[in-house]
C-alpha positions as CSV (number, residue, x, y, z in Angstrom):
1,X,61.3,82.2,143.0
2,X,65.2,82.4,143.6
3,X,65.7,79.0,142.0
4,X,63.9,80.1,139.0
5,X,65.9,83.3,138.6
6,X,68.9,81.3,139.1
7,X,67.9,78.9,136.2
8,X,66.8,81.8,134.0
9,X,70.1,83.7,134.6
10,X,72.0,80.5,133.7
11,X,70.0,79.9,130.5
12,X,70.8,83.6,129.5
13,X,74.2,83.3,130.2
14,X,74.8,80.1,128.3
15,X,72.8,81.5,125.2
16,X,74.9,84.7,125.3
17,X,77.9,82.5,124.6
18,X,76.4,81.4,121.3
19,X,75.4,84.8,120.5
20,X,79.0,86.2,120.6
21,X,80.7,86.6,117.2
22,X,82.9,84.0,116.4
23,X,86.6,84.7,117.1
24,X,88.5,85.4,113.6
25,X,91.0,83.0,112.6
26,X,94.7,83.9,113.5
27,X,96.5,85.4,110.6
28,X,98.9,83.4,108.6
29,X,102.5,83.9,109.2
30,X,105.2,84.2,106.6
31,X,108.9,84.5,106.4
32,X,111.1,84.4,103.1
33,X,110.9,80.6,103.0
34,X,114.1,78.3,102.9
35,X,117.3,80.0,101.8
36,X,118.2,79.3,98.3
37,X,121.6,78.5,97.5
38,X,123.5,82.0,96.8
39,X,127.0,82.6,95.4
40,X,129.4,80.6,97.4
41,X,129.0,82.0,101.0
42,X,132.3,80.8,102.2
43,X,133.8,83.6,100.0
44,X,131.0,86.1,100.6
45,X,132.2,89.5,101.1
46,X,130.7,90.3,104.5
47,X,131.4,88.8,108.0
48,X,128.9,90.8,109.7
49,X,125.6,92.7,108.8
50,X,123.2,95.1,110.6
51,X,119.9,96.0,109.3
52,X,118.0,99.2,110.4
53,X,114.5,100.6,108.9
54,X,112.3,103.5,109.8
55,X,109.7,102.9,112.4
56,X,107.1,102.5,109.9
57,X,108.7,99.3,108.5
58,X,109.3,97.8,111.9
59,X,105.9,96.2,111.7
60,X,104.9,92.5,110.9
61,X,102.1,93.7,108.7
62,X,102.3,92.9,105.0
63,X,102.0,96.4,103.4
64,X,100.5,97.4,100.0
65,X,99.2,100.4,98.2
66,X,96.6,100.9,95.2
67,X,98.5,103.3,93.0
68,X,95.5,103.4,90.7
69,X,93.2,104.7,93.3
70,X,94.7,106.0,96.7
71,X,98.4,106.1,96.0
72,X,99.4,107.7,99.3
73,X,97.3,105.4,101.5
74,X,99.1,102.4,103.1
75,X,97.1,99.2,103.6
76,X,97.7,95.9,105.4
77,X,96.7,92.5,104.7
78,X,94.5,91.4,107.6
79,X,94.6,87.6,107.4
80,X,98.5,87.6,106.6
81,X,101.5,88.8,108.5
82,X,105.3,88.4,108.4
83,X,106.7,86.4,111.1
84,X,108.9,89.1,112.2
85,X,109.4,92.7,110.9
86,X,111.0,92.9,107.6
87,X,114.3,94.4,108.9
88,X,114.8,91.2,111.1
89,X,113.8,88.9,108.2
90,X,116.3,90.5,106.0
91,X,119.0,90.5,108.6
92,X,118.5,86.8,109.1
93,X,118.6,86.1,105.4
94,X,121.7,88.2,105.0
95,X,123.3,86.5,107.9
96,X,122.8,83.0,106.4
97,X,124.8,84.5,103.4
98,X,127.8,85.9,105.2
99,X,131.3,84.3,105.0
100,X,134.6,85.2,105.9
101,X,135.2,88.3,103.6
102,X,135.9,90.4,106.5
103,X,133.6,93.5,105.4
104,X,131.0,95.0,107.8
105,X,127.8,95.4,105.9
106,X,125.1,98.0,107.2
107,X,121.8,98.1,105.5
108,X,119.2,100.9,105.8
109,X,115.8,99.5,104.4
110,X,113.9,102.3,102.6
111,X,111.1,100.6,100.9
112,X,109.5,97.2,101.2
113,X,105.8,96.8,100.0
114,X,103.4,95.5,97.4
115,X,102.0,98.1,94.8
116,X,99.1,97.7,92.6
117,X,99.3,99.5,89.3
118,X,95.7,98.1,88.6
119,X,93.3,95.9,90.4
120,X,94.9,92.8,88.6
121,X,98.5,94.0,88.3
122,X,100.7,94.0,91.2
123,X,104.5,94.1,92.0
124,X,106.6,94.1,95.0
125,X,109.3,96.6,95.6
126,X,112.4,96.7,97.8
127,X,114.8,99.5,98.3
128,X,117.8,99.8,100.7
129,X,121.0,101.6,101.3
130,X,124.1,99.3,101.7
131,X,127.2,100.6,103.5
132,X,130.2,98.4,103.4
133,X,133.0,99.0,105.9
134,X,136.5,97.4,106.4
135,X,136.4,95.4,109.6
136,X,139.1,97.6,111.4
137,X,137.7,101.1,110.4
138,X,134.5,102.9,111.3
139,X,134.6,105.2,108.3
140,X,132.3,104.6,105.3
141,X,134.1,102.7,102.8
142,X,131.6,102.5,100.1
143,X,127.9,103.1,99.6
144,X,125.1,102.1,97.2
145,X,121.4,102.5,96.8
146,X,119.7,99.2,95.5
147,X,116.2,99.4,94.1
148,X,114.4,96.2,93.0
149,X,111.0,95.6,91.6
150,X,109.4,92.3,90.6
151,X,105.9,91.5,89.2
152,X,104.0,89.7,92.0
153,X,103.0,86.2,91.2
154,X,99.3,86.9,92.0
155,X,97.4,90.2,93.2
156,X,97.0,89.2,96.8
157,X,98.9,88.6,100.0
158,X,100.3,85.1,98.7
159,X,101.6,86.9,95.5
160,X,103.2,89.6,97.8
161,X,104.9,87.0,100.0
162,X,106.2,84.7,97.2
163,X,107.4,87.5,95.0
164,X,109.2,89.2,98.2
165,X,110.8,86.0,99.0
166,X,112.3,85.9,95.3
167,X,113.0,89.6,95.5
168,X,115.1,89.1,98.7
169,X,117.1,86.2,97.0
170,X,117.9,88.7,94.2
171,X,119.1,91.4,96.5
172,X,121.5,88.9,98.3
173,X,123.0,87.8,95.0
174,X,123.4,91.5,93.9
175,X,125.0,92.5,97.2
176,X,127.5,89.5,96.9
177,X,128.4,90.6,93.3
178,X,128.7,94.4,94.2
179,X,131.1,93.7,97.0
180,X,133.0,91.1,95.1
181,X,134.0,93.9,92.7
182,X,134.7,96.5,95.5
183,X,138.2,97.7,95.9
184,X,138.0,97.9,99.7
185,X,140.8,96.1,101.7
186,X,139.7,93.2,104.0
């Protein structure tokens, strides 16, 4: 009787393994891709950069909104994630473009997400405040808010990732152009 119970319990235990739901695949991890050539980085205006963001942008989730349906509801792609929070990815990209210009650059990320104007029409948006300071001074030298929007190459997570990478490249070039024209002493 004990042996029968043992075999029955073993059979149930083994069959339960096949009854458990399959583990979902791990999410795909994304970054902004290889750094594209930007304006001559040896002459870039900044020599240090710090990026900050509100707590709700400190997540690896790829955010999106359906503006045509529920514009106040933030959603996340379940099978795709950023490799690191967007502020860290932006800081890494900006540090690749720093040079010997001497300015200290502070970025406050304000918006970074994909928005859907309709089910088939999406775009990515990026907004941040840039503050440039001379290397020897703690006072704010100049400040500017940048806003970017770019149609997504497709209305899905891959479109968000690909278009976000292009948008970041545009932002880096815009920062370099803006700082090249600044009257701040370096």
